[in-house]
KEGU-580180 format. One line per field, with one value per residue: residue number from 0; residue in three letters; chain; x, y, z of N, C-alpha, C in turn. Coordinates in steps of 0.001 Angstrom, whole numbers, plus 524288, in hexadecimal, padded with zeros to 5 digits. Atoms other than C-alpha are relative to their C-alpha. Last residue first. Layout:
BEGIN
num: NUM|... $
residuo: ALA|... $
cadena: A|... $
neast: X|... $
nnorth: Y|... $
nup: Z|... $
caeast: X|... $
canorth: Y|... $
caup: Z|... $
ceast: X|... $
cnorth: Y|... $
cup: Z|... $
END
This chain:
BEGIN
num: 268|267|266|265|264|263|262|261|260|259|258|257|256|255|254|253|252|251|250|249|248|247|246|245|244|243|242|241|240|239|238|237|236|235|234|233|232|231|230|229|228|227|226|225|224|223|222|221|220|219|218|217|216|215|214|213|212|211|210|209|208|207|206|205|204|203|202|201|200|199|198|197|196|195|194|193|192|191|190|189|188|187|186|185|184|183|182|181|180|179|178|177|176|175|174|173|172|171|170|169|168|167|166|165|164|163|162|161|160|159|158|157|156|155|154|153|152|151|150|149|148|147|146|145|144|143|142|141|140|139|138|137|136|135|134|133|132|131|130|129|128|127|126|125|124|123|122|121|120|119|118|117|116|115|114|113|112|111|110|109|108|107|106|105|104|103|102|101|100|99|98|97|96|95|94|93|92|91|90|89|88|87|86|85|84|83|82|81|80|79|78|77|76|75|74|73|72|71|70|69|68|67|66|65|64|63|62|61|60|59|58|57|56|55|54|53|52|51|50|49|48|47|46|45|44|43|42|41|40|39|38|37|36|35|34|33|32|31|30|29|28|27|26|25|24|23|22|21|20|19|18|17|16|15|14|13|12|11|10|9|8|7|6|5|4|3|2|1|0 $
residuo: ASN|GLU|ASN|TYR|GLY|PHE|GLU|ARG|SER|GLN|LEU|VAL|VAL|LYS|TRP|TRP|SER|GLU|ARG|GLU|LEU|ILE|THR|ARG|ASP|ASP|ALA|THR|SER|LYS|PHE|ILE|ASP|LEU|ILE|SER|TYR|TYR|PHE|ASN|THR|LYS|ILE|TYR|ASP|PHE|ASP|PHE|VAL|LYS|LEU|GLY|VAL|ASN|GLY|GLY|HIS|GLY|ASN|LYS|VAL|TYR|SER|GLN|TRP|ARG|GLY|LEU|ILE|MET|ASN|GLU|GLY|TYR|ALA|SER|GLY|VAL|TYR|LYS|LYS|GLY|ASN|SER|ILE|ASP|THR|ILE|LEU|TYR|VAL|GLY|LYS|GLN|ASN|GLN|LEU|ALA|THR|LYS|TRP|SER|ASP|LYS|GLU|ILE|VAL|LYS|SER|MET|GLU|ASN|TRP|SER|LEU|ASN|ILE|LYS|ASP|TYR|GLY|PRO|PHE|LEU|ASP|ASN|ASP|PHE|ILE|ASP|PRO|LEU|ILE|GLN|ALA|VAL|GLU|CYS|GLU|GLU|ILE|VAL|SER|ASN|ALA|LEU|ARG|VAL|LEU|THR|GLN|ALA|LYS|ASN|LYS|TYR|ARG|VAL|ILE|LEU|ARG|GLY|PHE|TYR|LYS|LYS|TYR|GLU|SER|LEU|ILE|GLU|TYR|GLU|TYR|GLY|ILE|ALA|ASN|LEU|LYS|ASN|LEU|ASP|LYS|THR|VAL|LYS|GLY|ILE|HIS|PHE|LEU|LEU|TRP|LEU|ASN|ASN|GLU|ILE|ARG|ALA|LEU|GLY|VAL|THR|ILE|GLN|GLY|GLU|LYS|TYR|SER|LYS|GLN|ARG|GLU|TYR|ASN|TRP|TYR|HIS|ASP|ASP|LEU|LEU|LYS|ASP|VAL|GLY|THR|ASN|LYS|PHE|ILE|GLU|ILE|PRO|SER|TRP|LYS|ALA|GLY|SER|MET|THR|ILE|PHE|ARG|ILE|LYS|VAL|ASN|GLU|LEU|ASP|THR|LEU|GLN|LEU|ILE|ASP|ASN|LEU|LYS|ILE|LYS|ASP|MET $
cadena: A|A|A|A|A|A|A|A|A|A|A|A|A|A|A|A|A|A|A|A|A|A|A|A|A|A|A|A|A|A|A|A|A|A|A|A|A|A|A|A|A|A|A|A|A|A|A|A|A|A|A|A|A|A|A|A|A|A|A|A|A|A|A|A|A|A|A|A|A|A|A|A|A|A|A|A|A|A|A|A|A|A|A|A|A|A|A|A|A|A|A|A|A|A|A|A|A|A|A|A|A|A|A|A|A|A|A|A|A|A|A|A|A|A|A|A|A|A|A|A|A|A|A|A|A|A|A|A|A|A|A|A|A|A|A|A|A|A|A|A|A|A|A|A|A|A|A|A|A|A|A|A|A|A|A|A|A|A|A|A|A|A|A|A|A|A|A|A|A|A|A|A|A|A|A|A|A|A|A|A|A|A|A|A|A|A|A|A|A|A|A|A|A|A|A|A|A|A|A|A|A|A|A|A|A|A|A|A|A|A|A|A|A|A|A|A|A|A|A|A|A|A|A|A|A|A|A|A|A|A|A|A|A|A|A|A|A|A|A|A|A|A|A|A|A|A|A|A|A|A|A|A|A|A|A|A|A|A|A|A|A|A|A|A|A|A|A|A|A $
neast: 7FF5A|80317|8016B|8057E|801F6|7FFB0|7FFC8|80494|804A0|80394|801B3|7FB71|7FCEF|80345|7FF85|7FABA|7FFE2|8035C|7FCE7|7FBDF|80266|80160|7FB13|7FE69|80280|8043A|7FEB3|80071|8058C|80226|7FF5C|802B2|7FE27|7FC08|7FFD2|7FAF4|7FFEF|7FC01|7FE02|7FBDF|7FC3D|7FDBE|7FC94|7FB6E|7FCBE|7FD33|8029F|7FE1C|80177|80554|7FFE1|7FD14|802E2|7FD0D|80284|7FF05|7FECA|7FC5F|802C8|805B6|80196|7FEFF|8042B|804B1|7FF8B|8009A|8055A|80361|7FF5D|7FBC7|7FCCA|80089|804BC|7FF0A|802C8|7FDD6|803C6|7FD74|80352|7FF5F|80244|7FC28|7FE79|80171|7FBD1|802E8|7FE27|802B8|8004E|7FF99|8017E|7FC6F|8021C|7FCDD|7FD2B|803C9|802C8|7FC96|7FD3A|803B5|80136|7FB49|7FEEF|7FC00|802B2|801ED|7FC37|7FEA3|804CE|8015C|7FC58|80105|804C6|804A6|803F3|80203|80559|7FFC2|7FD6B|80322|7FDF0|7FAAA|7FFB7|7FCB2|8019B|7FF5D|80448|7FEBE|7FF1F|80468|80382|804AD|8042B|80441|800D3|8053B|8004C|8056D|800C3|7FCC7|802BE|80214|7FD3A|7FAB1|7FFC9|7FEAC|7FA8C|8005A|80327|80298|804E7|80016|7FC13|7FF89|7FF0B|7FC57|7FD04|7FA7F|7FDEF|7FA55|7FE46|80281|801FD|7FCDB|8005F|80494|7FE56|7FCFB|8033F|7FD62|7FE20|80272|7FCAF|80341|7FF13|7FD73|7FF18|804CC|80362|7FD1C|80261|7FD6E|8040D|7FE9C|80092|8017D|80213|7FCD6|8028F|7FBD6|800B8|8057A|80065|80377|80310|80332|7FD62|7FA51|7FDAA|80326|7FDB6|80281|7FF77|80225|80117|80048|802A7|7FD69|7FD77|80336|80000|7FED4|7FE71|80300|7FD04|7FBF6|8011C|7FF08|7FB50|80029|7FF46|7FBAB|7FB13|7FFD0|7FE64|7FA5B|7FD81|8008D|7FB11|7FE21|8029F|80542|8037D|80060|802E8|80577|801F8|8017A|7FB6F|8000C|80289|7FE12|802C8|803E8|8049C|7FFAC|80414|80102|801F6|802DD|7FFDF|803BD|80514|7FF74|80143|7FF58|7FB4B|80041|7FCF3|80258|80583|7FFF6|7FFBC|804DF|80095|802B7|804BD|7FFF9|803D1 $
nnorth: 7FA7D|7FEA9|7FA75|7FF15|800BF|8058B|80386|7FF11|8023F|80153|80566|8035C|8006C|802D4|8059D|801C7|80080|8046B|804B1|8004A|801BF|80584|802F2|80087|804A0|7FE92|7FFF5|7FAAA|7FE97|7FDAC|7FA56|7FD81|7FAC8|7FE3C|7FA49|7FDBB|7FA52|7FE46|7FAAB|7FEEC|80432|801A7|7FBDA|8000A|8046B|7FE8E|8020E|804AA|804B9|80195|80448|80472|80296|7FFBA|7FC5E|7FA9E|7FCC5|8024E|8024A|80007|803EE|80515|800DC|801A6|80598|802FE|7FFA4|80330|80576|80110|80445|800D6|7FE19|7FAAC|7FEF3|7FBB6|7FC5C|7FBAE|7FB5C|7FC1D|7FB04|7FBCD|7FEEE|80457|803EA|804EC|803F8|804EF|803E3|80572|80336|80363|8008F|7FFA7|7FB0F|7FBBD|7FFC2|7FF51|7FB13|7FBB9|7FFCB|7FE0F|7FA7B|7FF81|7FF35|7FAA4|7FC31|8006B|7FF4F|7FA79|7FD5E|801EE|7FD74|80266|8029B|8034D|80207|8059B|802B8|7FFB3|7FC04|80134|7FDFE|7FB73|7FBB7|7FAEB|7FF68|7FD27|8033E|8036F|8002F|7FCC5|8031E|7FD6C|7FABB|7FE11|7FBE0|7FE33|7FBB7|7FB9F|7FD25|7FAD4|7FDAF|7FE8A|7FB1C|80152|7FFD7|802D9|7FCE5|80387|801A3|80548|8004C|80558|7FFE1|80408|7FE31|8017C|7FF2B|7FF7E|7FB17|7FB8B|8012B|7FD75|7FA59|7FDCB|7FC07|7FBF4|7FBB7|7FF12|7FAA1|7FD26|7FCB0|7FE1B|800AD|804D9|7FECC|7FFB4|7FC87|7FC2F|7FE2D|8028D|802BB|7FFC1|804B4|80478|8043D|804C8|804E7|8036D|8053D|8018A|8050F|80039|804CF|8002D|8032C|7FFE3|7FD7A|7FB3E|7FB1C|7FE6F|7FA6B|7FDFE|7FA6A|7FD08|7FB04|7FB01|7FDF3|80060|8052E|80094|7FB13|7FEAB|7FF33|803FF|804CB|7FF9B|8029D|8028A|805A1|800E2|7FF36|80409|804D4|7FFC1|80113|8058C|802DC|80281|804F8|80079|7FBAA|7FF55|80477|7FF06|7FC32|80247|80015|7FD60|7FAE5|7FC5B|8002F|80403|7FFCA|7FB56|8006E|7FAC0|7FFCC|7FB30|7FE21|7FBCF|8028C|803E1|7FDAA|80469|80319|8056E|80368|80534|7FFF6|7FD4B|803DE|802E2|80479|80447|801DF|80583|80310 $
nup: 8014A|8049E|80037|7FEC5|7FAB4|7FE91|8047A|80347|7FD7C|8044F|7FF2A|7FF07|804D0|803CA|7FEDE|80162|805AE|8014F|7FEF7|803EF|804E0|7FF5B|80004|80570|8024D|8038D|80593|8020B|80061|7FB47|7FFA4|7FBA3|7FE7A|803B7|8009A|7FE9B|7FF96|7FC40|80031|803D0|800F1|7FB06|7FE10|80379|7FE5A|7FB35|7FB6B|7FD4C|802E3|7FEB1|7FC29|801FC|80439|804EB|8039C|7FE6D|80493|803BD|80477|7FFAC|7FC2C|8026C|803D6|7FD26|7FF01|804D7|801DC|7FCA5|80195|803CA|7FDD9|7FA5F|7FD6A|7FE2E|7FB25|7FCE7|7FDC5|7FD36|7FFA6|7FBE8|80192|8002D|80570|8036B|8003D|80046|803AF|7FF06|80429|7FE5D|80471|802D5|8053D|804B9|80014|8005D|804FE|80488|7FF8B|800CD|80593|802A3|7FF22|7FBF5|7FB06|7FFD8|7FE03|7FA76|7FCF3|7FFC6|7FC7C|7FABF|7FE1A|80240|7FCD9|8043D|7FFD6|7FEE8|80455|804C4|80384|801A5|80557|800A0|7FCA2|80296|803C5|804C4|8049C|80142|7FB7B|8007D|7FDA9|7FD25|80214|7FEB1|7FC10|7FF63|803AD|7FE38|7FBD8|80169|8046F|7FE7B|7FD09|7FA9F|7FE5F|7FB0C|7FC62|7FC51|8025C|8022D|80424|801F3|80597|801C8|80485|80044|8053F|80024|7FD9E|80283|80538|80408|7FF48|802A8|803CD|7FD4C|7FE0D|7FB03|7FF71|7FBA9|7FCB2|7FBC0|7FA6B|7FE72|7FA7F|7FCE1|80312|8030A|804DE|8046F|802F4|80587|80333|7FCB8|80332|7FFAA|7FE94|7FE16|7FDC8|7FF9E|7FD57|7FB7D|7FF8B|7FB41|7FC06|8000B|80488|80046|801E1|804ED|8010A|804E1|7FF75|804E4|7FF1E|800EA|7FB56|7FB46|7FDA1|7FA78|7FD96|7FB53|7FB34|7FF53|802E8|8059D|801F3|80522|7FF25|7FC62|802CF|80413|7FD55|7FF31|80508|8016C|80014|7FB3F|7FEF5|8022C|7FEB3|7FA56|7FDE3|80169|7FC3A|7FAEF|7FC9E|7FAF6|7FFC0|803F0|804EF|7FEFD|8034D|8034D|803FD|801EA|8055E|80123|8055F|80142|8007C|80425|80512|8039B|7FF0E|801C8|7FC82|7FFDD|7FE64|7FAFB|7FBC9|7FF61|8037F|7FD66|80289|80183|7FD09 $
caeast: 7985A|7944F|79E97|79DC9|7AA64|7B0AB|7AE68|7A9D4|7B34B|7BEDA|7C7A6|7CF24|7C34A|7BA53|7C56A|7C630|7B779|7B7B0|7C341|7BBB3|7AFC8|7B7D0|7BDFD|7B093|7AC37|7B60F|7BE3B|7BA23|7B745|7C559|7C7D0|7C9A3|7CCB5|7CB99|7C42F|7BFFF|7B36E|7B156|7A51E|7A2F2|79AB4|7931F|79116|78B86|78290|77D73|779E6|780B5|77A53|77AA8|78976|78AA4|77FC1|78667|77C7A|78552|78506|785DC|77994|77D1C|78B72|78D9C|786FA|78FE0|79B48|7971D|794E3|7A1D1|7A926|7A363|79AB1|7916C|7968F|7A431|7A5D6|7A9B5|7A7CC|7AF83|7A97B|7B1DA|7B11C|7BA88|7B15C|7AD1D|7B4D4|7ABB7|7B3CD|7AE5D|7B7B9|7B76E|7B9F3|7BA6F|7B513|7B9F4|7B419|7A991|7B313|7BD1A|7B3BC|7AAC8|7B633|7BB57|7AD98|7A99F|79CBD|7A3BE|7AB97|7A065|799D0|7A744|7AB5B|79F33|7A087|7AE90|7B8D0|7C58A|7CA7C|7D915|7DAC0|7D0A2|7D76B|7D59C|7C9B8|7C9C5|7BE6D|7C18C|7BC01|7C680|7C0C3|7C21F|7CC6E|7D63B|7E3B3|7ED74|7F9C1|7FE6F|80A7C|80C3D|81A84|81DAC|81216|81780|81FD2|81BE9|80DAC|80EDB|80883|7FC19|7FC14|8070C|809DE|81419|817DC|80C3C|80EA8|8085F|800EF|7F69F|7E95A|7E309|7D47E|7CD4C|7D132|7D90A|7CF2B|7CDF8|7DBEC|7D8CC|7CE08|7D6FC|7CD4F|7CC3C|7CEE9|7CA29|7D266|7D3AC|7CA8C|7CC48|7D64D|7DBDB|7D4C4|7DAF0|7D117|7DC13|7D5E8|7D7CB|7DF3F|7E0F4|7DC02|7DFA0|7D6D4|7D40B|7E0DE|7E03F|7EB96|7F2AB|7FDDC|7F653|7E806|7DF21|7E4D1|7DED6|7E747|7E3C5|7EC3C|7EC5A|7F0DC|7F484|7EEA6|7EB6A|7F40D|7F20A|7F14E|7F106|7F6AA|7F293|7E5AF|7E747|7E105|7D740|7D6D7|7D906|7D065|7C4D9|7C837|7C7B1|7BA16|7B59E|7BB48|7B05D|7A888|7AB36|7B6D5|7BE38|7BB5F|7BFCE|7CC52|7CEA2|7CE29|7C2C9|7C1CF|7CA38|7C88D|7CD4F|7D9FA|7E5B7|7E463|7F11E|7F121|7F9D0|7FE2A|801B0|8083C|81610|811D4|811AE|80C81|802D6|80384|7F893|7FBF3|80AD5|80889|803AA|80F8C|80EE9|81927|822CE|82294 $
canorth: 18986|17B44|175CD|166F4|1628E|1609F|16D59|175BB|16FCA|17239|171E9|17E1F|184D8|18203|18614|1937A|19578|192C2|19BF9|1A6DE|1A411|1A50E|1B1D6|1B73D|1B44E|1BE37|1B8A0|1BCA6|1AEA5|1AB42|1A2B0|1941E|18CF4|17ED7|17854|16A05|1620B|153E8|14E96|14022|13972|144DF|14A71|13DAF|13CDC|14A81|146A6|14F3D|1586C|163B7|16481|16C98|175B5|1792D|17B31|1750C|16829|15E50|1627C|16691|162C2|16A44|1763A|1751F|1758E|182B6|18893|183AD|18956|196F5|197B0|1A055|1A2C0|1A1A5|19373|18F36|18295|179D6|16CC8|1616C|154B1|149FE|13ECF|137ED|14148|14C9B|1583F|1649D|17018|17C86|18AEA|193AC|19CCA|199F7|19C4E|191D3|1870B|188A1|18AE4|17FEF|1767F|1795B|17867|16B6A|16A6B|16C8A|16048|15692|159F2|15BC7|14DF6|14829|15097|14BE9|155B7|15A63|165A0|1678A|174FB|17B45|176BC|16A7A|16EB7|16608|15CF1|1547E|1481D|1426B|13DA7|14751|14F82|14BEF|14698|14C7F|149C7|13DFC|138E2|12BF9|12A46|1221C|1196D|11595|10935|104C9|10573|0FB30|10108|0FF09|109AA|1046D|10E6B|114D6|122C6|1267F|13377|132E5|13D06|1370F|13C92|13710|139DA|12FB0|124F3|12A81|127A2|119E1|11655|10EF7|107D0|0FF45|0FB5C|0ECB0|0E5CF|0DBEB|0DB09|0D98D|0E343|0DEF2|0DD7A|0D22A|0CADF|0C2C3|0C77E|0CB0A|0CD08|0D64B|0E12A|0EC3A|0F9FC|10846|1107B|11DDA|12546|1304D|132C1|13EF7|13E25|142BC|142FC|13C1E|12E8E|1240B|11D9D|1103C|1099D|0FAC9|0F270|0E499|0D89C|0D16F|0D61B|0E1D8|0E6B6|0D9F1|0D980|0D4CF|0DBB2|0E5DF|0E3BF|0ED9E|0F0A3|0FF4C|1003A|0FA45|102FC|10ED6|10AD7|109F6|11729|12098|123DD|13214|13645|1295F|1267B|13432|131C6|12530|12BE1|127FB|12534|119CF|11191|11551|11CC2|12030|116D7|115DC|10912|107F9|0FAA7|0F6B6|0E9FC|0EEFF|0FAD5|0F2D0|0FE9B|10938|1158D|11C12|12A40|12A03|11FCF|12A0B|1329E|13FFF|148FD|14F78|15E5F $
caup: A6992|A6953|A7296|A73AE|A6D56|A600A|A58BF|A641C|A6DEF|A6529|A712C|A6D45|A6742|A72C1|A7BBF|A7558|A761D|A84C2|A861F|A7F81|A87EE|A9461|A9024|A8CC2|A9AAE|A9FCE|AAAE0|AB8B1|ABCEA|AB9FB|AAE39|AABCE|A9F47|A9A63|AA58A|AA5C6|AA575|AA11A|A9A74|A97A0|AA1FE|AA7B5|A9A21|A9502|AA0D1|A9DC5|A8FD3|A8606|A7C31|A85D2|A84D2|A7872|A7CE0|A89B6|A94B2|A9EEF|A976F|AA294|AA9DC|AB7B1|AB7E7|AAB59|AB160|ABD2F|AB3C9|AAE7A|ABBE8|AC140|AB5AD|AB819|AC426|ABC4B|AAE98|AA8D3|AA4DD|A9736|A8FB5|A869D|A82BB|A7E3E|A76C3|A7B00|A7775|A83EF|A8C7B|A8955|A8D90|A93D7|A943B|A9C44|A99EE|AA5C4|AAFFB|ABD92|ACAFD|ACAF3|AC74D|AD220|ADD5B|AD900|AD7AE|AE562|AEB24|AE54E|ADDE7|AD101|AD408|AD33E|AC660|AC04A|AC3B8|ABD82|AB16A|AB013|AB424|AAE43|AB69E|AB854|AB22B|ABB12|AC77F|ACFB2|AD7C9|AE3CF|AE6AB|ADAC9|AE101|AE9D5|AF6C2|B0201|B08FA|AFE5F|B018C|AF81D|AF038|AF7FB|AF10A|AE9E8|AE5E6|AF1E6|AEE63|AE122|AE18C|AEF43|AEB54|AE0C8|AD4CA|ACD00|AC286|ABA13|AAF76|AB7F1|ABB80|AC3F7|ACA91|AD7FE|ADFF5|AE8C4|AEC87|AF8D4|AF9CA|AF1AF|AFB25|B0684|B114D|B0BFC|B0FE0|B1C6D|B151D|B0D1E|B0280|B009F|AF3E8|AE9F7|ADDEC|ACF40|AC8E7|ABAD0|AAFF4|AB7D0|AC291|ACD65|AD797|AE10B|AEE67|AF9E4|AF2FF|AFCCC|AFAD7|AF987|AF101|AEB0B|AEC50|AE266|AD92E|AD477|ACAA8|ABE98|AC25E|ACC13|ACA1F|AD2B0|ADD3C|AE2D2|AED2B|AEE24|AF9AA|AF59B|AFC23|AEF99|AE49F|ADBD6|ACDD7|AC681|AB8D7|AAB74|AA8C6|AB369|AC095|AC603|AD48E|AD2F5|AC6FF|ACE49|AD9DD|AD0EB|ACC7E|ADAB1|ADEF1|ADC04|ACFED|ACCA8|AD4BB|AD4C4|AC672|AC2D8|ACA9F|AC333|AB5D4|AAD59|A9EE0|A9A99|AA6C5|AB43F|AB29B|ABB13|AC679|ACE1C|AD59E|AE19E|AE67F|AF46B|AF890|AF65C|AFE45|B0AD0|B125C|B0E82|B16CD|B0F11|B11EE|B1186|B06FF|AFD99|AFFBE|B0615|B004F|B095E|B0958 $
ceast: 80598|8002F|7FD26|7FE7E|7FA51|7FDFC|7FF7D|7FFC8|7FAEC|7FAF6|7FC38|7FE6F|80473|802E6|7FC97|80086|80551|80025|7FCDA|8034A|803F9|7FDCC|7FEED|8051B|8019E|7FDC9|7FB3D|80133|7FF2E|7FA4A|7FDA7|80147|7FD02|80270|8048B|7FFD7|80560|800B0|803E0|80278|804CB|8044E|802B5|80402|804EA|80395|8034E|7FC8C|80167|7FE58|7FA8E|80032|802CA|7FD5F|802BB|7FD97|800FD|801A3|80392|7FD75|7FA11|7FE93|800C0|7FB81|7FB78|8000F|7FF15|7FA6E|7FC79|80071|803EF|802E7|80007|7FB35|8015A|7FC8B|802AB|7FBCD|802E1|7FBE5|7FFD1|7FDE1|803F0|801DC|7FE9C|80409|7FCA5|801C7|7FCED|7FF37|800F9|7FDB0|803B2|7FC92|80371|8029A|7FC46|7FCF5|8034A|802CC|7FC48|7FF22|804AD|801EB|803D5|7FC90|7FDD4|80353|8010D|7FB43|7FE89|80384|7FEF2|7FB38|7FBDC|7FC1A|7FED9|7FA98|8003D|80255|7FD1E|802AF|8059E|8003A|802F9|7FE00|80034|7FB44|800C4|80155|7FB54|7FCA2|7FB31|7FC8E|7FBFC|7FF96|7FA4F|7FFB6|7FA82|7FF79|8032E|7FE3C|7FE44|80327|80594|800E8|8009F|80594|7FED4|7FD32|7FCF8|7FAB6|7FFF0|803AD|800F7|80086|80414|80277|805E5|801E3|805E1|801C8|7FD1C|7FDCE|80321|7FFB4|7FB6B|801C6|80316|7FDC1|8027E|80263|7FCE5|80391|7FB3E|80041|801E9|8016E|7FAA1|7FC41|80397|7FD4A|80229|7FC19|80187|7FF71|7FEEE|7FD5C|803E1|7FD50|8051A|7FF34|7FA40|7FFF9|7FCC3|7FC50|7FCFB|80256|805E4|801A1|7FBF7|8022B|7FDB6|8006C|7FE2D|7FE5F|80020|7FC7B|802A9|80326|7FC90|8006D|801F4|8022F|7FC70|802C5|803EC|7FF46|8008B|80546|7FF98|80126|804A8|80522|8001B|80200|805F0|802AA|7FF92|8049A|801E6|7FD22|7FA5C|7FBF7|7FF18|7FC82|7FA66|7FDC7|7FE59|80542|800F8|7FE31|801F7|7FC7A|7FC4C|7FB4C|7FFCB|7FC1A|7FEA8|7FE4B|7FCA1|800B2|7FBA8|7FAEA|800B3|7FEAD|8002D|80534|7FF64|802BB|7FDF5|7FA7F|80101|8003E|7FAE2|7FF20|7FDAC|7FAC3|80009 $
cnorth: 801C2|805C5|80139|805C3|8016C|7FEDD|7FA40|7FBFA|8014F|7FD83|7FE1E|7FA41|7FC1F|7FF3F|7FCB9|7FA1E|7FDF4|7FF09|7FB10|7FB10|7FF89|7FDD5|7FA2B|7FCF0|7FF2A|7FB14|80155|80051|8056B|80195|801E2|805D4|801D0|8052E|8017E|805D9|801E9|805ED|8011B|80568|801CF|7FBED|7FE57|80408|7FF90|7FB97|80130|7FE87|7FB04|7FAF8|7FDFB|7FB57|7FB09|7FCB7|80081|80416|805AC|8039C|7FDB6|7FD28|7FF7F|7FB8D|7FACC|7FEFC|7FDF1|7FA26|7FCDA|7FFFD|7FC73|7FA31|7FDCE|7FB0E|7FEEA|8023F|8057C|80102|80437|803BE|8040C|80453|803C1|8054B|80470|800D6|7FB50|7FBA0|7FB1F|7FC2B|7FB46|7FC68|7FA57|7FD7E|7FC73|7FFA6|800AC|8055D|804A0|80108|80116|80541|80485|80078|801FF|805A2|800DA|8010D|80588|80491|7FFB9|800EF|805BB|802A5|7FE6C|802F0|7FD4F|7FC48|7FCD2|7FD79|7FA1D|7FCD1|7FFC2|80453|7FF86|801A0|80504|80484|8054E|8004E|8035C|7FCF9|7FC69|7FFA5|80381|7FBEB|802F8|8059B|8018A|803E0|80247|804BB|8049A|8034E|80594|80268|801A4|8050D|7FE10|7FF35|7FD2C|8032D|7FC70|7FED7|7FABB|7FFD6|7FA7A|80057|7FBD3|8025B|7FF40|8004E|800E8|80540|804BB|7FF41|80300|805F1|802D5|8045B|80453|804FC|80091|80577|8021B|802E2|8016F|7FED9|7FAFF|80202|80089|80303|803FB|80146|7FD35|7FCB6|80118|7FAF7|7FB47|7FBBE|7FB8A|7FB0E|7FDE7|7FAC6|7FE8E|7FA7F|80022|7FB56|7FFB0|7FC5D|7FFDC|80315|80460|8053F|80135|805E2|801FE|805A2|802FF|8049D|8053D|801DD|80024|7FA3B|7FF4E|804FD|80182|8005C|7FBB0|7FAA6|800F9|7FD6C|7FCDA|7FA2B|7FE88|8005B|7FB6B|7FB1A|8002A|7FEAA|7FA78|7FC61|7FD3F|7FB05|7FEEC|80425|800C3|7FB9E|8018E|803F6|7FDD9|7FFBA|802ED|80598|8044D|7FFB5|7FBA9|800AA|80517|7FF91|8059D|7FFD4|804EC|80183|803F2|7FD08|7FC3C|801B8|7FB82|7FD47|7FA38|7FC42|7FA76|80011|8026F|7FC43|7FD1F|7FBAD|7FB83|7FE78|7FA5F $
cup: 80108|7FEB6|7FAF0|80030|80080|8057D|80193|7FB99|7FD2F|80209|7FBCD|8004E|800B8|7FADB|7FC5D|800D1|7FE27|7FA1A|7FED1|800B7|7FB9D|7FAE5|8005B|7FF7A|7FA55|7FD6D|7FCBB|7FA2B|7FDAE|7FF1A|80522|80006|804CC|80196|7FC7B|7FEDE|801CC|7FF8E|8046D|8003A|7FD06|7FF38|80505|801D8|7FCA1|801D7|804D3|8049B|802F1|7FD4C|80153|803A2|7FE2C|7FBC9|7FACC|7FC74|8014E|7FBA5|7FBC9|7FB70|80019|803BB|7FD2F|7FC3E|80342|80117|7FB0A|7FDF4|80338|7FEA5|7FC1C|801B0|805D7|802CB|801E0|804BF|8032B|801E7|8033A|7FFA3|804A4|7FE6A|7FF70|7FA64|7FC98|7FF44|8006E|7FBC9|801E4|7FB51|80187|7FB2C|7FCF1|7FB25|7FB30|7FFC3|7FF90|7FB00|7FB32|7FFFB|7FEDF|7FA1E|7FCE8|80042|80476|804C0|80031|801DB|805DD|80375|800A5|80405|805A4|80206|7FCAD|80281|7FB1C|8004D|800CB|7FB85|7FAD5|7FCEA|7FE1B|7FA48|7FECF|80357|7FD44|7FC67|7FB1E|7FB0A|7FF2F|804E9|80043|8028E|80339|7FE12|800F1|8047E|80056|7FC67|80215|804A2|7FED7|7FB8E|8013F|80301|80594|801E5|80519|80426|803AA|7FD90|7FD3E|7FB4E|7FE15|7FA19|7FEA3|7FB1C|80015|7FA59|7FF7F|8020F|7FDC0|7FA7D|7FBEA|8005D|7FD77|7FC52|802A2|8025B|80560|80037|8049D|803CD|8034D|805C0|8029C|80572|8029A|7FC82|7FD67|7FAD3|7FB2D|7FCF6|7FA64|7FCEB|80378|7FCCE|8004E|801F2|80233|802B5|80090|8023A|804FF|7FFDC|80520|80423|80097|7FB22|7FFF6|7FE4C|7FAA0|7FFA0|7FAB2|80122|7FAD2|8016F|7FF44|804B5|804E1|80184|80591|80276|80486|80547|80120|7FD78|7FA2C|7FECD|7FAF1|800B6|8036A|7FD00|7FC31|802B4|80079|7FADA|7FDCD|7FEFF|804E8|8017B|7FE86|80164|805D4|801F1|7FEB5|803D3|8054A|802B5|80513|800F1|7FC66|7FB3C|80196|7FC71|7FCED|7FB82|7FEA2|7FA4B|7FF7D|7FA4A|7FED9|7FF10|7FB75|7FA70|7FC10|80106|7FE90|803B3|800CA|8024C|80559|8049C|8012E|7FC0C|8031D|7FD96|7FDF4 $
END
C-alpha cells in the first residue's frame, strides 16, 4: 500500500519558501506535547517563532509549518502560518504572522511520522517533506483519547485526571490488577503501590485524583498543589482480574526492594 505523504494532504507549493520547525522540547521540564495538552498552543507558537541568539529562523513572507514531538518519530501538526513581519529580534520571538485558516482543520489532529536525523530543527520543506508521512488523522483534537498500552503510560497528575474519564482508559484500567509507580519529578523519589480492589488500577488512580494521597500515609504529608505539579504515574506490572491478591502484594514488595522506595522514597511499609 502506498504511503500518504504530508504534502499529499497539505498541497503546499513553492516549497523553497516553506520551512518546517520540529519542536522537541519546550524548556527544561516540559515536552511540547504536554504543553499542547495542558496549556494549549500559545506557548508552542512562541517557540515556533523564536529566533536563536545568532541566527534568524525565517524570512518575511515565508510559510511556516509547526510539528511538536509526541514520542520517538511521531509529531503533531499544530500550526501553519505565514510570516507577515520580521521584528529583527534575536534570542526572542522574532516575527508577526497570520494563521493560514485553510489548514486549521488539521491542527492538533494530523499526526506525522518522521525520523529526524539532524540537529537543526528548522528545515527547508523541500529537504524533508518527502520523508514526512501521515501516520493518522484523529477524529478530534489530540488529548490522549486512545489508551496507548500499559507499558507506555507516564502521566502527570493533570493528564491522569483527564484520561481516566475517557472510555478506552476506563475499560483498560478497571479490568487489570497491578503494581504502579508514582515519581516525584522534583527530586526523583518514588512511591510503589498496588491495585487489586474495586475497579483495580482505575479505582486507585481515581482516589489520587480526588485527594492526591489516595489514603497512603507516606503521601499525606504533601500539599495537594505540590502533588499536582510534581507527581507522575506509571505502571510496573499488570495482572488479570482473576489473579490472586497475594501475587500482587508480593510483586509490590519486590518493586519496593528493587527501587529502594522505602529507604529513599515515600513508602513507609
